[in-house]
SELO-993567 format. One record per residue: residue number from 1; residue in three letters; x, y, z of N, C-alpha, C, O in turn. Coordinates in nm, 4 decimals, padded with zeros to 6 digits, m for minus. Example, Ala and Ser with C-alpha at 12.3 -4.5 7.8 and 13.67 -1.06 7.14 Angstrom:
BEGIN
<r seq="1" type="ALA" n_x="01.3190" n_y="m00.5690" n_z="00.7800" ca_x="01.2300" ca_y="m00.4500" ca_z="00.7800" c_x="01.3200" c_y="m00.3300" c_z="00.7800" o_x="01.4236" o_y="m00.3319" o_z="00.8465"/>
<r seq="2" type="SER" n_x="01.2850" n_y="m00.2250" n_z="00.7080" ca_x="01.3670" ca_y="m00.1060" ca_z="00.7140" c_x="01.2900" c_y="00.0030" c_z="00.7870" o_x="01.3409" o_y="00.1138" o_z="00.8039"/>
! end
This chain:
BEGIN
<r seq="1" type="UNK" n_x="01.5548" n_y="m00.3925" n_z="m00.2829" ca_x="01.4617" ca_y="m00.4193" ca_z="m00.3792" c_x="01.5278" c_y="m00.3634" c_z="m00.5401" o_x="01.5348" o_y="m00.2423" o_z="m00.5613"/>
<r seq="2" type="UNK" n_x="01.5611" n_y="m00.4370" n_z="m00.6173" ca_x="01.6070" ca_y="m00.3437" ca_z="m00.7333" c_x="01.4921" c_y="m00.3036" c_z="m00.8335" o_x="01.3789" o_y="m00.3435" o_z="m00.8060"/>
<r seq="3" type="UNK" n_x="01.5094" n_y="m00.2345" n_z="m00.9380" ca_x="01.4449" ca_y="m00.1533" ca_z="m01.0198" c_x="01.3403" c_y="m00.2422" c_z="m01.0808" o_x="01.2206" o_y="m00.2154" o_z="m01.0905"/>
<r seq="4" type="UNK" n_x="01.4259" n_y="m00.3963" n_z="m01.1370" ca_x="01.3351" ca_y="m00.5179" ca_z="m01.1959" c_x="01.2335" c_y="m00.5038" c_z="m01.0409" o_x="01.1275" o_y="m00.4467" o_z="m01.0669"/>
<r seq="5" type="UNK" n_x="01.2409" n_y="m00.5274" n_z="m00.9519" ca_x="01.1375" ca_y="m00.5773" ca_z="m00.8866" c_x="01.0319" c_y="m00.4559" c_z="m00.8290" o_x="00.9200" o_y="m00.4830" o_z="m00.7857"/>
<r seq="6" type="UNK" n_x="01.0756" n_y="m00.3465" n_z="m00.8348" ca_x="00.9890" ca_y="m00.2286" ca_z="m00.8096" c_x="00.8941" c_y="m00.2192" c_z="m00.9366" o_x="00.7808" o_y="m00.1747" o_z="m00.9182"/>
<r seq="7" type="UNK" n_x="00.9237" n_y="m00.2491" n_z="m01.0350" ca_x="00.8692" ca_y="m00.2209" ca_z="m01.1521" c_x="00.7628" c_y="m00.3775" c_z="m01.1788" o_x="00.6740" o_y="m00.3961" o_z="m01.2620"/>
<r seq="8" type="UNK" n_x="00.7963" n_y="m00.4347" n_z="m01.1128" ca_x="00.6824" ca_y="m00.5575" ca_z="m01.1137" c_x="00.5753" c_y="m00.5285" c_z="m01.0171" o_x="00.4585" o_y="m00.5521" o_z="m01.0478"/>
<r seq="9" type="UNK" n_x="00.6091" n_y="m00.4752" n_z="m00.8935" ca_x="00.4991" ca_y="m00.3982" ca_z="m00.8173" c_x="00.4020" c_y="m00.3282" c_z="m00.8723" o_x="00.2835" o_y="m00.3610" o_z="m00.8654"/>
<r seq="10" type="UNK" n_x="00.4456" n_y="m00.2257" n_z="m00.9313" ca_x="00.3781" ca_y="m00.0927" ca_z="m00.9701" c_x="00.2541" c_y="m00.1179" c_z="m01.0352" o_x="00.2787" o_y="m00.1667" o_z="m01.1455"/>
<r seq="11" type="UNK" n_x="00.1379" n_y="m00.1068" n_z="m01.0170" ca_x="m00.0255" ca_y="m00.1346" ca_z="m01.0449" c_x="m00.0554" c_y="m00.2522" c_z="m01.0133" o_x="m00.1596" o_y="m00.3002" o_z="m01.0581"/>
<r seq="12" type="UNK" n_x="00.0303" n_y="m00.3290" n_z="m00.9267" ca_x="m00.0191" ca_y="m00.4389" ca_z="m00.8577" c_x="m00.1376" c_y="m00.3933" c_z="m00.7040" o_x="m00.1708" o_y="m00.2829" o_z="m00.6607"/>
<r seq="13" type="UNK" n_x="m00.1658" n_y="m00.5040" n_z="m00.6677" ca_x="m00.2947" ca_y="m00.4524" ca_z="m00.5434" c_x="m00.2317" c_y="m00.5341" c_z="m00.4388" o_x="m00.2043" o_y="m00.6532" o_z="m00.4533"/>
<r seq="14" type="UNK" n_x="m00.2059" n_y="m00.4530" n_z="m00.3145" ca_x="m00.1523" ca_y="m00.4960" ca_z="m00.2137" c_x="m00.2457" c_y="m00.5972" c_z="m00.1249" o_x="m00.3574" o_y="m00.5690" o_z="m00.0815"/>
<r seq="15" type="UNK" n_x="m00.1663" n_y="m00.7385" n_z="m00.1048" ca_x="m00.2195" ca_y="m00.8414" ca_z="m00.0778" c_x="m00.2960" c_y="m00.9288" c_z="m00.2064" o_x="m00.3821" o_y="m01.0148" o_z="m00.1874"/>
<r seq="16" type="UNK" n_x="m00.2543" n_y="m00.8944" n_z="m00.3145" ca_x="m00.3251" ca_y="m01.0114" ca_z="m00.3701" c_x="m00.2029" c_y="m01.0700" c_z="m00.4193" o_x="m00.0897" o_y="m01.0253" o_z="m00.4012"/>
<r seq="17" type="UNK" n_x="m00.2512" n_y="m01.2255" n_z="m00.5147" ca_x="m00.0990" ca_y="m01.2728" ca_z="m00.5628" c_x="m00.0687" c_y="m01.2302" c_z="m00.6987" o_x="m00.1409" o_y="m01.1757" o_z="m00.7822"/>
<r seq="18" type="UNK" n_x="00.0609" n_y="m01.2686" n_z="m00.7037" ca_x="00.1194" ca_y="m01.2070" ca_z="m00.8477" c_x="00.0513" c_y="m01.2837" c_z="m00.9612" o_x="00.0690" o_y="m01.2170" o_z="m01.0632"/>
<r seq="19" type="UNK" n_x="m00.0093" n_y="m01.3795" n_z="m00.9852" ca_x="m00.0844" ca_y="m01.3956" ca_z="m01.0790" c_x="m00.2263" c_y="m01.3849" c_z="m01.0919" o_x="m00.2994" o_y="m01.4655" o_z="m01.1495"/>
<r seq="20" type="UNK" n_x="m00.2570" n_y="m01.2885" n_z="m01.0391" ca_x="m00.4205" ca_y="m01.2430" ca_z="m01.0087" c_x="m00.3966" c_y="m01.0962" c_z="m01.0966" o_x="m00.2861" o_y="m01.0420" o_z="m01.0940"/>
<r seq="21" type="UNK" n_x="m00.5015" n_y="m01.0428" n_z="m01.1678" ca_x="m00.4786" ca_y="m00.9446" ca_z="m01.2328" c_x="m00.4609" c_y="m00.8035" c_z="m01.1261" o_x="m00.4516" o_y="m00.8120" o_z="m01.0036"/>
<r seq="22" type="UNK" n_x="m00.4592" n_y="m00.6934" n_z="m01.1941" ca_x="m00.4382" ca_y="m00.5546" ca_z="m01.1062" c_x="m00.5682" c_y="m00.5623" c_z="m01.0448" o_x="m00.6224" o_y="m00.6534" o_z="m00.9822"/>
<r seq="23" type="UNK" n_x="m00.6261" n_y="m00.3866" n_z="m01.0925" ca_x="m00.7076" ca_y="m00.3706" ca_z="m00.9798" c_x="m00.8561" c_y="m00.4114" c_z="m01.0611" o_x="m00.8605" o_y="m00.4201" o_z="m01.1838"/>
<r seq="24" type="UNK" n_x="m00.9713" n_y="m00.4338" n_z="m00.9757" ca_x="m01.0950" ca_y="m00.4753" ca_z="m01.0345" c_x="m01.2187" c_y="m00.3941" c_z="m01.0568" o_x="m01.2451" o_y="m00.3053" o_z="m00.9758"/>
<r seq="25" type="UNK" n_x="m01.2659" n_y="m00.4076" n_z="m01.1188" ca_x="m01.3760" ca_y="m00.2850" ca_z="m01.1630" c_x="m01.4505" c_y="m00.2951" c_z="m01.0394" o_x="m01.4563" o_y="m00.4024" o_z="m00.9794"/>
<r seq="26" type="UNK" n_x="m01.5172" n_y="m00.1737" n_z="m00.9903" ca_x="m01.6156" ca_y="m00.1501" ca_z="m00.9134" c_x="m01.5555" c_y="m00.1719" c_z="m00.7831" o_x="m01.6334" o_y="m00.2164" o_z="m00.6988"/>
<r seq="27" type="UNK" n_x="m01.4208" n_y="m00.1487" n_z="m00.7412" ca_x="m01.3596" ca_y="m00.1332" ca_z="m00.6187" c_x="m01.2912" c_y="m00.0172" c_z="m00.6013" o_x="m01.2575" o_y="00.0432" o_z="m00.7032"/>
<r seq="28" type="UNK" n_x="m01.2624" n_y="00.0288" n_z="m00.4916" ca_x="m01.1802" ca_y="00.1635" ca_z="m00.4719" c_x="m01.0546" c_y="00.1503" c_z="m00.4283" o_x="m01.0375" o_y="00.0794" o_z="m00.3292"/>
<r seq="29" type="UNK" n_x="m00.9579" n_y="00.2045" n_z="m00.4814" ca_x="m00.8127" ca_y="00.1794" ca_z="m00.4229" c_x="m00.7454" c_y="00.3371" c_z="m00.4021" o_x="m00.7871" o_y="00.4369" o_z="m00.4610"/>
<r seq="30" type="UNK" n_x="m00.6540" n_y="00.3353" n_z="m00.3236" ca_x="m00.5557" ca_y="00.4075" ca_z="m00.3154" c_x="m00.4089" c_y="00.4079" c_z="m00.3337" o_x="m00.3614" o_y="00.3013" o_z="m00.2946"/>
<r seq="31" type="UNK" n_x="m00.3414" n_y="00.4707" n_z="m00.3684" ca_x="m00.1863" ca_y="00.4264" ca_z="m00.4246" c_x="m00.1405" c_y="00.4567" c_z="m00.3269" o_x="m00.1858" o_y="00.5564" o_z="m00.2707"/>
<r seq="32" type="UNK" n_x="m00.0146" n_y="00.3704" n_z="m00.2582" ca_x="00.0638" ca_y="00.4052" ca_z="m00.1799" c_x="00.2000" c_y="00.4469" c_z="m00.1979" o_x="00.2789" o_y="00.3796" o_z="m00.2643"/>
<r seq="33" type="UNK" n_x="00.2276" n_y="00.5421" n_z="m00.1485" ca_x="00.3420" ca_y="00.6249" ca_z="m00.1976" c_x="00.4873" c_y="00.6411" c_z="m00.1414" o_x="00.4867" o_y="00.7188" o_z="m00.0458"/>
<r seq="34" type="UNK" n_x="00.5823" n_y="00.6036" n_z="m00.1639" ca_x="00.7011" ca_y="00.5707" ca_z="m00.0873" c_x="00.7419" c_y="00.4617" c_z="00.0024" o_x="00.6497" o_y="00.3939" o_z="00.0478"/>
<r seq="35" type="UNK" n_x="00.8416" n_y="00.4365" n_z="00.0311" ca_x="00.8474" ca_y="00.3040" ca_z="00.1577" c_x="00.8517" c_y="00.1792" c_z="00.0844" o_x="00.8573" o_y="00.1791" o_z="m00.0385"/>
<r seq="36" type="UNK" n_x="00.8490" n_y="00.0605" n_z="00.1610" ca_x="00.8514" ca_y="m00.0450" ca_z="00.0742" c_x="00.7395" c_y="m00.1162" c_z="m00.0168" o_x="00.7487" o_y="m00.2176" o_z="m00.0860"/>
<r seq="37" type="UNK" n_x="00.6427" n_y="m00.0392" n_z="00.0036" ca_x="00.5347" ca_y="m00.0836" ca_z="m00.0855" c_x="00.4885" c_y="00.0416" c_z="m00.1918" o_x="00.3706" o_y="00.0557" o_z="m00.2244"/>
<r seq="38" type="UNK" n_x="00.5901" n_y="00.1247" n_z="m00.2380" ca_x="00.5730" ca_y="00.2303" ca_z="m00.3332" c_x="00.5191" c_y="00.1750" c_z="m00.4410" o_x="00.5704" o_y="00.0715" o_z="m00.4837"/>
<r seq="39" type="UNK" n_x="00.4063" n_y="00.2313" n_z="m00.5065" ca_x="00.3701" ca_y="00.2074" ca_z="m00.6582" c_x="00.2156" c_y="00.0732" c_z="m00.6170" o_x="00.1149" o_y="00.0763" o_z="m00.6876"/>
<r seq="40" type="UNK" n_x="00.2244" n_y="00.0014" n_z="m00.5340" ca_x="00.1126" ca_y="m00.0575" ca_z="m00.4949" c_x="m00.0166" c_y="m00.0138" c_z="m00.4660" o_x="m00.0258" o_y="00.0919" o_z="m00.4036"/>
<r seq="41" type="UNK" n_x="m00.1259" n_y="m00.0771" n_z="m00.5006" ca_x="m00.2587" ca_y="m00.0011" ca_z="m00.4501" c_x="m00.3198" c_y="m00.0760" c_z="m00.3345" o_x="m00.3000" o_y="m00.1928" o_z="m00.3008"/>
<r seq="42" type="UNK" n_x="m00.3830" n_y="m00.0025" n_z="m00.2911" ca_x="m00.4666" ca_y="m00.0652" ca_z="m00.1544" c_x="m00.6068" c_y="m00.0589" c_z="m00.1714" o_x="m00.6649" o_y="00.0497" o_z="m00.1714"/>
<r seq="43" type="UNK" n_x="m00.6741" n_y="m00.1813" n_z="m00.1881" ca_x="m00.8362" ca_y="m00.1766" ca_z="m00.1836" c_x="m00.8656" c_y="m00.1247" c_z="m00.0683" o_x="m00.8165" o_y="m00.1730" o_z="00.0337"/>
<r seq="44" type="UNK" n_x="m00.9476" n_y="m00.0210" n_z="m00.0637" ca_x="m01.0580" ca_y="00.0580" ca_z="00.0410" c_x="m01.1452" c_y="00.0484" c_z="00.0376" o_x="m01.2116" o_y="00.1102" o_z="00.1208"/>
<r seq="45" type="UNK" n_x="m01.2139" n_y="m00.0374" n_z="m00.0623" ca_x="m01.3424" ca_y="m00.0550" ca_z="m00.0771" c_x="m01.4426" c_y="m00.1034" c_z="00.0475" o_x="m01.4041" o_y="m00.2088" o_z="00.0982"/>
<r seq="46" type="UNK" n_x="m01.5271" n_y="m00.0643" n_z="00.0888" ca_x="m01.6079" ca_y="m00.0734" ca_z="00.2095" c_x="m01.5280" c_y="m00.0001" c_z="00.3128" o_x="m01.5931" o_y="00.0115" o_z="00.4167"/>
<r seq="47" type="UNK" n_x="m01.4351" n_y="00.0414" n_z="00.3177" ca_x="m01.3788" ca_y="00.1166" ca_z="00.4468" c_x="m01.4175" c_y="00.2342" c_z="00.4604" o_x="m01.3921" o_y="00.3055" o_z="00.3633"/>
<r seq="48" type="UNK" n_x="m01.4870" n_y="00.2983" n_z="00.5723" ca_x="m01.5084" ca_y="00.4400" ca_z="00.6158" c_x="m01.3752" c_y="00.5341" c_z="00.6197" o_x="m01.2597" o_y="00.5091" o_z="00.6541"/>
<r seq="49" type="UNK" n_x="m01.4246" n_y="00.6277" n_z="00.5809" ca_x="m01.3163" ca_y="00.7679" ca_z="00.5824" c_x="m01.2580" c_y="00.7375" c_z="00.7534" o_x="m01.1368" o_y="00.7546" o_z="00.7665"/>
<r seq="50" type="UNK" n_x="m01.3270" n_y="00.6993" n_z="00.8676" ca_x="m01.2851" ca_y="00.6919" ca_z="00.9996" c_x="m01.2249" c_y="00.5940" c_z="00.9986" o_x="m01.1345" o_y="00.6046" o_z="01.0815"/>
<r seq="51" type="UNK" n_x="m01.2227" n_y="00.4860" n_z="00.9428" ca_x="m01.1583" ca_y="00.3402" ca_z="00.9527" c_x="m01.0024" c_y="00.3842" c_z="00.8985" o_x="m00.9028" o_y="00.3430" o_z="00.9579"/>
<r seq="52" type="UNK" n_x="m00.9950" n_y="00.4563" n_z="00.8011" ca_x="m00.8907" ca_y="00.4559" ca_z="00.7132" c_x="m00.8012" c_y="00.5827" c_z="00.7218" o_x="m00.6878" o_y="00.5959" o_z="00.6758"/>
<r seq="53" type="UNK" n_x="m00.8916" n_y="00.6922" n_z="00.8050" ca_x="m00.8276" ca_y="00.8458" ca_z="00.8438" c_x="m00.7003" c_y="00.8683" c_z="00.8922" o_x="m00.6301" o_y="00.9494" o_z="00.8317"/>
<r seq="54" type="UNK" n_x="m00.6555" n_y="00.8098" n_z="00.9937" ca_x="m00.5459" ca_y="00.7780" ca_z="01.0473" c_x="m00.4437" c_y="00.7396" c_z="00.9797" o_x="m00.3277" o_y="00.7782" o_z="00.9939"/>
<r seq="55" type="UNK" n_x="m00.4871" n_y="00.6588" n_z="00.9010" ca_x="m00.3625" ca_y="00.5811" ca_z="00.8015" c_x="m00.4112" c_y="00.4132" c_z="00.8452" o_x="m00.5007" o_y="00.3621" o_z="00.9127"/>
<r seq="56" type="UNK" n_x="m00.2959" n_y="00.3665" n_z="00.7639" ca_x="m00.3040" ca_y="00.2026" ca_z="00.7734" c_x="m00.1632" c_y="00.1187" c_z="00.7930" o_x="m00.0581" o_y="00.1532" o_z="00.7391"/>
<r seq="57" type="UNK" n_x="m00.1750" n_y="00.0202" n_z="00.8657" ca_x="m00.0604" ca_y="m00.0292" ca_z="00.9188" c_x="m00.0415" c_y="m00.1675" c_z="00.8284" o_x="m00.1202" o_y="m00.2611" o_z="00.8426"/>
<r seq="58" type="UNK" n_x="00.0874" n_y="m00.1741" n_z="00.7188" ca_x="00.0523" ca_y="m00.2865" ca_z="00.6547" c_x="00.1626" c_y="m00.4164" c_z="00.6668" o_x="00.2750" o_y="m00.4016" o_z="00.6190"/>
<r seq="59" type="UNK" n_x="00.1322" n_y="m00.5180" n_z="00.7196" ca_x="00.2184" ca_y="m00.6112" ca_z="00.6758" c_x="00.3323" c_y="m00.5862" c_z="00.5560" o_x="00.3122" o_y="m00.5119" o_z="00.4599"/>
<r seq="60" type="UNK" n_x="00.4303" n_y="m00.6460" n_z="00.5741" ca_x="00.5159" ca_y="m00.6502" ca_z="00.4740" c_x="00.6888" c_y="m00.7203" c_z="00.5206" o_x="00.7364" o_y="m00.7270" o_z="00.6339"/>
<r seq="61" type="UNK" n_x="00.7360" n_y="m00.7533" n_z="00.4226" ca_x="00.8633" ca_y="m00.8297" ca_z="00.4706" c_x="00.9578" c_y="m00.7460" c_z="00.3936" o_x="01.0773" o_y="m00.7602" o_z="00.4197"/>
<r seq="62" type="UNK" n_x="00.9214" n_y="m00.6573" n_z="00.2990" ca_x="01.0465" ca_y="m00.5685" ca_z="00.2554" c_x="01.0896" c_y="m00.4900" c_z="00.3332" o_x="01.1979" o_y="m00.4356" o_z="00.3115"/>
<r seq="63" type="UNK" n_x="01.0045" n_y="m00.4590" n_z="00.4626" ca_x="01.0590" ca_y="m00.2957" ca_z="00.5265" c_x="01.1676" c_y="m00.3158" c_z="00.6179" o_x="01.2167" o_y="m00.4281" o_z="00.6295"/>
<r seq="64" type="UNK" n_x="01.2111" n_y="m00.2153" n_z="00.6857" ca_x="01.3426" ca_y="m00.2002" ca_z="00.8122" c_x="01.3295" c_y="m00.3221" c_z="00.8922" o_x="01.4380" o_y="m00.3586" o_z="00.9374"/>
<r seq="65" type="UNK" n_x="01.1995" n_y="m00.4190" n_z="00.9332" ca_x="01.2003" ca_y="m00.4833" ca_z="01.0313" c_x="01.1903" c_y="m00.6249" c_z="00.9310" o_x="01.1781" o_y="m00.7201" o_z="01.0081"/>
<r seq="66" type="UNK" n_x="01.1908" n_y="m00.6646" n_z="00.8128" ca_x="01.1793" ca_y="m00.7629" ca_z="00.7528" c_x="01.0433" c_y="m00.8338" c_z="00.7968" o_x="00.9437" o_y="m00.7737" o_z="00.8370"/>
<r seq="67" type="UNK" n_x="01.0584" n_y="m00.9969" n_z="00.7798" ca_x="00.9497" ca_y="m01.0664" ca_z="00.8298" c_x="00.9052" c_y="m01.0484" c_z="00.9594" o_x="00.9661" o_y="m01.0533" o_z="01.0663"/>
<r seq="68" type="UNK" n_x="00.7362" n_y="m01.0167" n_z="00.9209" ca_x="00.6916" ca_y="m00.9843" ca_z="01.0616" c_x="00.6822" c_y="m00.8005" c_z="01.0809" o_x="00.6304" o_y="m00.7469" o_z="01.1790"/>
<r seq="69" type="UNK" n_x="00.7339" n_y="m00.7382" n_z="00.9840" ca_x="00.7282" ca_y="m00.6019" ca_z="01.0222" c_x="00.5893" c_y="m00.5134" c_z="00.9494" o_x="00.4918" o_y="m00.5770" o_z="00.9093"/>
<r seq="70" type="UNK" n_x="00.5934" n_y="m00.4132" n_z="00.9425" ca_x="00.4736" ca_y="m00.3434" ca_z="00.9152" c_x="00.5283" c_y="m00.1819" c_z="00.8763" o_x="00.5986" o_y="m00.1044" o_z="00.9411"/>
<r seq="71" type="UNK" n_x="00.4619" n_y="m00.1688" n_z="00.7390" ca_x="00.4826" ca_y="m00.0365" ca_z="00.6995" c_x="00.3351" c_y="00.0537" c_z="00.6625" o_x="00.2384" o_y="00.0399" o_z="00.5876"/>
<r seq="72" type="UNK" n_x="00.3931" n_y="00.1721" n_z="00.7838" ca_x="00.2612" ca_y="00.3059" ca_z="00.7981" c_x="00.2564" c_y="00.3742" c_z="00.7033" o_x="00.3570" o_y="00.4243" o_z="00.6529"/>
<r seq="73" type="UNK" n_x="00.1392" n_y="00.3900" n_z="00.6599" ca_x="00.0739" ca_y="00.5043" ca_z="00.5501" c_x="m00.0032" c_y="00.5837" c_z="00.6109" o_x="m00.0695" o_y="00.5518" o_z="00.7096"/>
<r seq="74" type="UNK" n_x="m00.0024" n_y="00.6849" n_z="00.5630" ca_x="m00.1165" ca_y="00.7910" ca_z="00.6097" c_x="m00.1665" c_y="00.8788" c_z="00.4988" o_x="m00.0844" o_y="00.9328" o_z="00.4246"/>
<r seq="75" type="UNK" n_x="m00.3059" n_y="00.8985" n_z="00.4806" ca_x="m00.3530" ca_y="00.9813" ca_z="00.3648" c_x="m00.2742" c_y="01.0940" c_z="00.3589" o_x="m00.2099" o_y="01.1444" o_z="00.4511"/>
<r seq="76" type="UNK" n_x="m00.2857" n_y="01.1405" n_z="00.2129" ca_x="m00.2171" ca_y="01.2573" ca_z="00.2073" c_x="m00.3207" c_y="01.3560" c_z="00.1749" o_x="m00.3928" o_y="01.3483" o_z="00.0754"/>
<r seq="77" type="UNK" n_x="m00.3258" n_y="01.4643" n_z="00.2775" ca_x="m00.4233" ca_y="01.5568" ca_z="00.3343" c_x="m00.4931" c_y="01.6351" c_z="00.1825" o_x="m00.6153" o_y="01.6467" o_z="00.1734"/>
<r seq="78" type="UNK" n_x="m00.3910" n_y="01.6893" n_z="00.0594" ca_x="m00.4407" ca_y="01.7317" ca_z="m00.0305" c_x="m00.4610" c_y="01.6174" c_z="m00.1572" o_x="m00.4710" o_y="01.6664" o_z="m00.2697"/>
<r seq="79" type="UNK" n_x="m00.4670" n_y="01.4823" n_z="m00.1466" ca_x="m00.4707" ca_y="01.3969" ca_z="m00.2339" c_x="m00.5203" c_y="01.2834" c_z="m00.1604" o_x="m00.4400" o_y="01.2097" o_z="m00.1032"/>
<r seq="80" type="UNK" n_x="m00.6547" n_y="01.2599" n_z="m00.1555" ca_x="m00.7102" ca_y="01.1459" ca_z="m00.0430" c_x="m00.6858" c_y="01.0031" c_z="m00.1427" o_x="m00.6885" o_y="00.8892" o_z="m00.0962"/>
<r seq="81" type="UNK" n_x="m00.6642" n_y="01.0320" n_z="m00.2728" ca_x="m00.6316" ca_y="00.8704" ca_z="m00.3360" c_x="m00.4987" c_y="00.8466" c_z="m00.3298" o_x="m00.4716" o_y="00.7618" o_z="m00.4148"/>
<r seq="82" type="UNK" n_x="m00.3853" n_y="00.8873" n_z="m00.2587" ca_x="m00.2628" ca_y="00.8812" ca_z="m00.2120" c_x="m00.2257" c_y="00.8445" c_z="m00.0733" o_x="m00.2678" o_y="00.9235" o_z="00.0111"/>
<r seq="83" type="UNK" n_x="m00.1773" n_y="00.7736" n_z="m00.0421" ca_x="m00.1524" ca_y="00.7290" ca_z="00.0831" c_x="00.0225" c_y="00.7543" c_z="00.1062" o_x="00.0930" o_y="00.6867" o_z="00.0312"/>
<r seq="84" type="UNK" n_x="00.0725" n_y="00.8182" n_z="00.1743" ca_x="00.2013" ca_y="00.8452" ca_z="00.1931" c_x="00.2784" c_y="00.7764" c_z="00.3142" o_x="00.2398" o_y="00.7918" o_z="00.4300"/>
<r seq="85" type="UNK" n_x="00.3895" n_y="00.6995" n_z="00.2809" ca_x="00.4795" ca_y="00.5933" ca_z="00.3794" c_x="00.5550" c_y="00.7197" c_z="00.4838" o_x="00.6383" o_y="00.8026" o_z="00.4473"/>
<r seq="86" type="UNK" n_x="00.5054" n_y="00.7055" n_z="00.6000" ca_x="00.5696" ca_y="00.7517" ca_z="00.7104" c_x="00.6644" c_y="00.6550" c_z="00.8339" o_x="00.6885" o_y="00.6957" o_z="00.9476"/>
<r seq="87" type="UNK" n_x="00.6975" n_y="00.5527" n_z="00.7909" ca_x="00.7976" ca_y="00.4605" ca_z="00.8658" c_x="00.7244" c_y="00.3239" c_z="00.8488" o_x="00.6208" o_y="00.2812" o_z="00.7978"/>
<r seq="88" type="UNK" n_x="00.8302" n_y="00.2786" n_z="00.9165" ca_x="00.8106" ca_y="00.0947" ca_z="00.9498" c_x="00.7960" c_y="00.0871" c_z="01.1136" o_x="00.8287" o_y="00.1788" o_z="01.1890"/>
<r seq="89" type="UNK" n_x="00.7530" n_y="m00.0110" n_z="01.1455" ca_x="00.7162" ca_y="m00.0568" ca_z="01.2929" c_x="00.7300" c_y="m00.2163" c_z="01.2353" o_x="00.7029" o_y="m00.2695" o_z="01.1277"/>
<r seq="90" type="UNK" n_x="00.7998" n_y="m00.2751" n_z="01.3940" ca_x="00.7989" ca_y="m00.4145" ca_z="01.4261" c_x="00.6620" c_y="m00.5009" c_z="01.4098" o_x="00.6610" o_y="m00.6209" o_z="01.4374"/>
! end
């Protein structure tokens, strides 16, 4: 991914279409840091700490395994508003 693609993704919400606006008022988001989804926001509204406390596995075509692959992110211990990339999975 080149720098133009990376800039396009910043401030966008994972799973939303490109033509939709960014974050919505009243929703709760975490920032994805590193890896193929770096800079995207993940909507965690309605999810409990138990549901996301061990991390999330997110479908992406941008990772090591291409289409059908997943990027794994875990909460940053000292900053729960950020999830760090730990690797890709098929």
